[in-house]
PyMOL CGO cylinders between C-alpha atoms (Angstrom):
from pymol import cmd
from pymol.cgo import CYLINDER

trace = [
    CYLINDER, 0.00, 0.00, 0.00, 1.39, 3.40, -1.00, 0.3, 1, 1, 1, 1, 1, 1,
    CYLINDER, 1.39, 3.40, -1.00, 2.50, 5.68, 1.82, 0.3, 1, 1, 1, 1, 1, 1,
    CYLINDER, 2.50, 5.68, 1.82, 2.35, 9.42, 1.18, 0.3, 1, 1, 1, 1, 1, 1,
    CYLINDER, 2.35, 9.42, 1.18, 4.31, 11.94, 3.21, 0.3, 1, 1, 1, 1, 1, 1,
    CYLINDER, 4.31, 11.94, 3.21, 3.19, 15.56, 2.92, 0.3, 1, 1, 1, 1, 1, 1,
    CYLINDER, 3.19, 15.56, 2.92, 5.33, 18.50, 4.05, 0.3, 1, 1, 1, 1, 1, 1,
    CYLINDER, 5.33, 18.50, 4.05, 4.21, 22.12, 4.23, 0.3, 1, 1, 1, 1, 1, 1,
    CYLINDER, 4.21, 22.12, 4.23, 7.08, 24.56, 3.68, 0.3, 1, 1, 1, 1, 1, 1,
    CYLINDER, 7.08, 24.56, 3.68, 7.45, 28.31, 4.13, 0.3, 1, 1, 1, 1, 1, 1,
    CYLINDER, 7.45, 28.31, 4.13, 10.07, 30.36, 2.27, 0.3, 1, 1, 1, 1, 1, 1,
    CYLINDER, 10.07, 30.36, 2.27, 12.58, 32.21, 4.40, 0.3, 1, 1, 1, 1, 1, 1,
    CYLINDER, 12.58, 32.21, 4.40, 11.86, 35.83, 5.22, 0.3, 1, 1, 1, 1, 1, 1,
    CYLINDER, 11.86, 35.83, 5.22, 13.00, 38.31, 2.58, 0.3, 1, 1, 1, 1, 1, 1,
    CYLINDER, 13.00, 38.31, 2.58, 12.91, 35.82, -0.30, 0.3, 1, 1, 1, 1, 1, 1,
    CYLINDER, 12.91, 35.82, -0.30, 10.51, 36.60, -3.15, 0.3, 1, 1, 1, 1, 1, 1,
    CYLINDER, 10.51, 36.60, -3.15, 8.16, 33.91, -4.36, 0.3, 1, 1, 1, 1, 1, 1,
    CYLINDER, 8.16, 33.91, -4.36, 9.86, 33.91, -7.78, 0.3, 1, 1, 1, 1, 1, 1,
    CYLINDER, 9.86, 33.91, -7.78, 13.32, 33.51, -6.24, 0.3, 1, 1, 1, 1, 1, 1,
    CYLINDER, 13.32, 33.51, -6.24, 12.00, 30.81, -3.92, 0.3, 1, 1, 1, 1, 1, 1,
    CYLINDER, 12.00, 30.81, -3.92, 10.54, 28.75, -6.77, 0.3, 1, 1, 1, 1, 1, 1,
    CYLINDER, 10.54, 28.75, -6.77, 13.61, 29.24, -8.96, 0.3, 1, 1, 1, 1, 1, 1,
    CYLINDER, 13.61, 29.24, -8.96, 16.01, 28.11, -6.22, 0.3, 1, 1, 1, 1, 1, 1,
    CYLINDER, 16.01, 28.11, -6.22, 13.82, 25.18, -5.20, 0.3, 1, 1, 1, 1, 1, 1,
    CYLINDER, 13.82, 25.18, -5.20, 13.35, 23.90, -8.73, 0.3, 1, 1, 1, 1, 1, 1,
    CYLINDER, 13.35, 23.90, -8.73, 16.94, 24.38, -9.92, 0.3, 1, 1, 1, 1, 1, 1,
    CYLINDER, 16.94, 24.38, -9.92, 18.92, 23.49, -6.77, 0.3, 1, 1, 1, 1, 1, 1,
    CYLINDER, 18.92, 23.49, -6.77, 17.08, 22.09, -3.75, 0.3, 1, 1, 1, 1, 1, 1,
    CYLINDER, 17.08, 22.09, -3.75, 15.00, 19.71, -5.87, 0.3, 1, 1, 1, 1, 1, 1,
    CYLINDER, 15.00, 19.71, -5.87, 18.22, 17.98, -6.95, 0.3, 1, 1, 1, 1, 1, 1,
    CYLINDER, 18.22, 17.98, -6.95, 19.10, 17.13, -3.35, 0.3, 1, 1, 1, 1, 1, 1,
    CYLINDER, 19.10, 17.13, -3.35, 15.61, 15.66, -2.92, 0.3, 1, 1, 1, 1, 1, 1,
    CYLINDER, 15.61, 15.66, -2.92, 15.98, 13.58, -6.07, 0.3, 1, 1, 1, 1, 1, 1,
    CYLINDER, 15.98, 13.58, -6.07, 19.37, 12.32, -4.90, 0.3, 1, 1, 1, 1, 1, 1,
    CYLINDER, 19.37, 12.32, -4.90, 18.26, 11.25, -1.40, 0.3, 1, 1, 1, 1, 1, 1,
    CYLINDER, 18.26, 11.25, -1.40, 14.87, 9.88, -2.49, 0.3, 1, 1, 1, 1, 1, 1,
    CYLINDER, 14.87, 9.88, -2.49, 16.08, 7.88, -5.51, 0.3, 1, 1, 1, 1, 1, 1,
    CYLINDER, 16.08, 7.88, -5.51, 15.66, 4.17, -4.98, 0.3, 1, 1, 1, 1, 1, 1,
    CYLINDER, 15.66, 4.17, -4.98, 13.17, 4.73, -2.18, 0.3, 1, 1, 1, 1, 1, 1,
    CYLINDER, 13.17, 4.73, -2.18, 10.35, 7.03, -3.30, 0.3, 1, 1, 1, 1, 1, 1,
    CYLINDER, 10.35, 7.03, -3.30, 8.06, 6.48, -6.28, 0.3, 1, 1, 1, 1, 1, 1,
    CYLINDER, 8.06, 6.48, -6.28, 6.90, 10.11, -6.55, 0.3, 1, 1, 1, 1, 1, 1,
    CYLINDER, 6.90, 10.11, -6.55, 8.41, 13.47, -5.54, 0.3, 1, 1, 1, 1, 1, 1,
    CYLINDER, 8.41, 13.47, -5.54, 6.12, 16.43, -6.29, 0.3, 1, 1, 1, 1, 1, 1,
    CYLINDER, 6.12, 16.43, -6.29, 6.34, 20.09, -5.30, 0.3, 1, 1, 1, 1, 1, 1,
    CYLINDER, 6.34, 20.09, -5.30, 3.10, 22.07, -5.44, 0.3, 1, 1, 1, 1, 1, 1,
    CYLINDER, 3.10, 22.07, -5.44, 3.86, 25.79, -5.25, 0.3, 1, 1, 1, 1, 1, 1,
    CYLINDER, 3.86, 25.79, -5.25, 0.91, 27.73, -3.85, 0.3, 1, 1, 1, 1, 1, 1,
    CYLINDER, 0.91, 27.73, -3.85, -0.46, 30.86, -5.56, 0.3, 1, 1, 1, 1, 1, 1,
    CYLINDER, -0.46, 30.86, -5.56, -3.39, 32.59, -3.82, 0.3, 1, 1, 1, 1, 1, 1,
    CYLINDER, -3.39, 32.59, -3.82, -6.48, 32.69, -6.03, 0.3, 1, 1, 1, 1, 1, 1,
    CYLINDER, -6.48, 32.69, -6.03, -7.12, 36.29, -5.01, 0.3, 1, 1, 1, 1, 1, 1,
    CYLINDER, -7.12, 36.29, -5.01, -3.67, 37.26, -6.35, 0.3, 1, 1, 1, 1, 1, 1,
    CYLINDER, -3.67, 37.26, -6.35, -2.70, 38.80, -3.01, 0.3, 1, 1, 1, 1, 1, 1,
    CYLINDER, -2.70, 38.80, -3.01, 0.87, 37.75, -2.23, 0.3, 1, 1, 1, 1, 1, 1,
    CYLINDER, 0.87, 37.75, -2.23, 0.44, 38.54, 1.46, 0.3, 1, 1, 1, 1, 1, 1,
    CYLINDER, 0.44, 38.54, 1.46, 2.29, 36.58, 4.12, 0.3, 1, 1, 1, 1, 1, 1,
    CYLINDER, 2.29, 36.58, 4.12, 0.80, 33.08, 4.17, 0.3, 1, 1, 1, 1, 1, 1,
    CYLINDER, 0.80, 33.08, 4.17, 1.47, 30.10, 6.38, 0.3, 1, 1, 1, 1, 1, 1,
    CYLINDER, 1.47, 30.10, 6.38, 3.07, 28.02, 3.60, 0.3, 1, 1, 1, 1, 1, 1,
    CYLINDER, 3.07, 28.02, 3.60, 4.41, 28.49, 0.09, 0.3, 1, 1, 1, 1, 1, 1,
    CYLINDER, 4.41, 28.49, 0.09, 4.73, 24.93, -1.15, 0.3, 1, 1, 1, 1, 1, 1,
    CYLINDER, 4.73, 24.93, -1.15, 3.25, 21.52, -0.50, 0.3, 1, 1, 1, 1, 1, 1,
    CYLINDER, 3.25, 21.52, -0.50, 5.74, 18.69, -0.90, 0.3, 1, 1, 1, 1, 1, 1,
    CYLINDER, 5.74, 18.69, -0.90, 4.36, 15.22, -1.58, 0.3, 1, 1, 1, 1, 1, 1,
    CYLINDER, 4.36, 15.22, -1.58, 6.49, 12.08, -1.52, 0.3, 1, 1, 1, 1, 1, 1,
    CYLINDER, 6.49, 12.08, -1.52, 5.09, 8.61, -2.19, 0.3, 1, 1, 1, 1, 1, 1,
    CYLINDER, 5.09, 8.61, -2.19, 6.71, 5.38, -1.05, 0.3, 1, 1, 1, 1, 1, 1,
    CYLINDER, 6.71, 5.38, -1.05, 5.62, 1.88, -2.06, 0.3, 1, 1, 1, 1, 1, 1,
    CYLINDER, 5.62, 1.88, -2.06, 5.12, 0.87, 1.61, 0.3, 1, 1, 1, 1, 1, 1,
    CYLINDER, 5.12, 0.87, 1.61, 5.83, 1.90, 5.20, 0.3, 1, 1, 1, 1, 1, 1,
    CYLINDER, 5.83, 1.90, 5.20, 8.99, -0.22, 5.41, 0.3, 1, 1, 1, 1, 1, 1,
    CYLINDER, 8.99, -0.22, 5.41, 10.54, 1.62, 2.46, 0.3, 1, 1, 1, 1, 1, 1,
    CYLINDER, 10.54, 1.62, 2.46, 9.46, 4.99, 3.86, 0.3, 1, 1, 1, 1, 1, 1,
    CYLINDER, 9.46, 4.99, 3.86, 11.05, 4.20, 7.24, 0.3, 1, 1, 1, 1, 1, 1,
    CYLINDER, 11.05, 4.20, 7.24, 14.25, 2.96, 5.57, 0.3, 1, 1, 1, 1, 1, 1,
    CYLINDER, 14.25, 2.96, 5.57, 14.50, 6.14, 3.49, 0.3, 1, 1, 1, 1, 1, 1,
    CYLINDER, 14.50, 6.14, 3.49, 14.12, 8.40, 6.52, 0.3, 1, 1, 1, 1, 1, 1,
    CYLINDER, 14.12, 8.40, 6.52, 16.70, 6.31, 8.39, 0.3, 1, 1, 1, 1, 1, 1,
    CYLINDER, 16.70, 6.31, 8.39, 19.13, 6.69, 5.47, 0.3, 1, 1, 1, 1, 1, 1,
    CYLINDER, 19.13, 6.69, 5.47, 18.50, 10.46, 5.36, 0.3, 1, 1, 1, 1, 1, 1,
    CYLINDER, 18.50, 10.46, 5.36, 19.42, 10.64, 9.05, 0.3, 1, 1, 1, 1, 1, 1,
    CYLINDER, 19.42, 10.64, 9.05, 23.04, 9.89, 8.13, 0.3, 1, 1, 1, 1, 1, 1,
    CYLINDER, 23.04, 9.89, 8.13, 24.97, 12.90, 9.51, 0.3, 1, 1, 1, 1, 1, 1,
    CYLINDER, 24.97, 12.90, 9.51, 26.56, 13.91, 6.18, 0.3, 1, 1, 1, 1, 1, 1,
    CYLINDER, 26.56, 13.91, 6.18, 23.24, 13.60, 4.31, 0.3, 1, 1, 1, 1, 1, 1,
    CYLINDER, 23.24, 13.60, 4.31, 21.36, 15.49, 7.00, 0.3, 1, 1, 1, 1, 1, 1,
    CYLINDER, 21.36, 15.49, 7.00, 24.02, 18.24, 7.02, 0.3, 1, 1, 1, 1, 1, 1,
    CYLINDER, 24.02, 18.24, 7.02, 23.66, 18.69, 3.24, 0.3, 1, 1, 1, 1, 1, 1,
    CYLINDER, 23.66, 18.69, 3.24, 19.86, 18.87, 3.51, 0.3, 1, 1, 1, 1, 1, 1,
    CYLINDER, 19.86, 18.87, 3.51, 19.82, 21.30, 6.44, 0.3, 1, 1, 1, 1, 1, 1,
    CYLINDER, 19.82, 21.30, 6.44, 22.51, 23.53, 4.95, 0.3, 1, 1, 1, 1, 1, 1,
    CYLINDER, 22.51, 23.53, 4.95, 20.46, 24.02, 1.79, 0.3, 1, 1, 1, 1, 1, 1,
    CYLINDER, 20.46, 24.02, 1.79, 17.14, 24.29, 3.64, 0.3, 1, 1, 1, 1, 1, 1,
    CYLINDER, 17.14, 24.29, 3.64, 18.52, 27.24, 5.60, 0.3, 1, 1, 1, 1, 1, 1,
    CYLINDER, 18.52, 27.24, 5.60, 19.04, 29.10, 2.31, 0.3, 1, 1, 1, 1, 1, 1,
    CYLINDER, 19.04, 29.10, 2.31, 15.44, 28.46, 1.27, 0.3, 1, 1, 1, 1, 1, 1,
    CYLINDER, 15.44, 28.46, 1.27, 12.99, 27.77, 4.10, 0.3, 1, 1, 1, 1, 1, 1,
    CYLINDER, 12.99, 27.77, 4.10, 11.86, 29.11, 7.43, 0.3, 1, 1, 1, 1, 1, 1,
    CYLINDER, 11.86, 29.11, 7.43, 12.72, 25.78, 9.08, 0.3, 1, 1, 1, 1, 1, 1,
    CYLINDER, 12.72, 25.78, 9.08, 10.76, 26.67, 12.23, 0.3, 1, 1, 1, 1, 1, 1,
    CYLINDER, 10.76, 26.67, 12.23, 7.54, 26.53, 10.17, 0.3, 1, 1, 1, 1, 1, 1,
    CYLINDER, 7.54, 26.53, 10.17, 8.09, 23.12, 8.49, 0.3, 1, 1, 1, 1, 1, 1,
    CYLINDER, 8.09, 23.12, 8.49, 5.32, 20.61, 9.12, 0.3, 1, 1, 1, 1, 1, 1,
    CYLINDER, 5.32, 20.61, 9.12, 5.40, 16.98, 7.94, 0.3, 1, 1, 1, 1, 1, 1,
    CYLINDER, 5.40, 16.98, 7.94, 2.46, 14.58, 7.95, 0.3, 1, 1, 1, 1, 1, 1,
    CYLINDER, 2.46, 14.58, 7.95, 1.52, 11.05, 7.01, 0.3, 1, 1, 1, 1, 1, 1,
    CYLINDER, 1.52, 11.05, 7.01, -1.49, 11.25, 4.68, 0.3, 1, 1, 1, 1, 1, 1,
    CYLINDER, -1.49, 11.25, 4.68, -4.67, 9.23, 5.12, 0.3, 1, 1, 1, 1, 1, 1,
    CYLINDER, -4.67, 9.23, 5.12, -6.77, 9.45, 1.97, 0.3, 1, 1, 1, 1, 1, 1,
    CYLINDER, -6.77, 9.45, 1.97, -10.57, 9.27, 1.71, 0.3, 1, 1, 1, 1, 1, 1,
    CYLINDER, -10.57, 9.27, 1.71, -11.97, 9.90, -1.77, 0.3, 1, 1, 1, 1, 1, 1,
    CYLINDER, -11.97, 9.90, -1.77, -15.52, 10.62, -2.86, 0.3, 1, 1, 1, 1, 1, 1,
    CYLINDER, -15.52, 10.62, -2.86, -16.98, 9.08, -5.98, 0.3, 1, 1, 1, 1, 1, 1,
    CYLINDER, -16.98, 9.08, -5.98, -18.65, 12.03, -7.69, 0.3, 1, 1, 1, 1, 1, 1,
    CYLINDER, -18.65, 12.03, -7.69, -21.41, 11.57, -10.24, 0.3, 1, 1, 1, 1, 1, 1,
    CYLINDER, -21.41, 11.57, -10.24, -20.53, 12.36, -13.85, 0.3, 1, 1, 1, 1, 1, 1,
    CYLINDER, -20.53, 12.36, -13.85, -22.56, 14.66, -16.04, 0.3, 1, 1, 1, 1, 1, 1,
]
cmd.load_cgo(trace, "trace")
């Protein structure tokens, strides 16, 4: 059974949304791909843009979704990421990008509605 981990992330103070997305997608994403390869089956970043167009301070700027084939693989991946050199690389880059005090990570439990067509 697929396990999904969802993380809500806030850009660091003083960073524009455009700079945040550019850095994430050209640099930080590569670290994620490196540490998740062989473990995760999906690594998706969903950058949030308010529908009202107001770029006011919001709680989060991006939703990160990572899928694993099962809980055992998820646990093994997080254990591997806890390696001190890997964790140092991740944290060093996160400090350039995120307000780390606002990071929130969750296991996702999905309930879907079957909506009528037409």
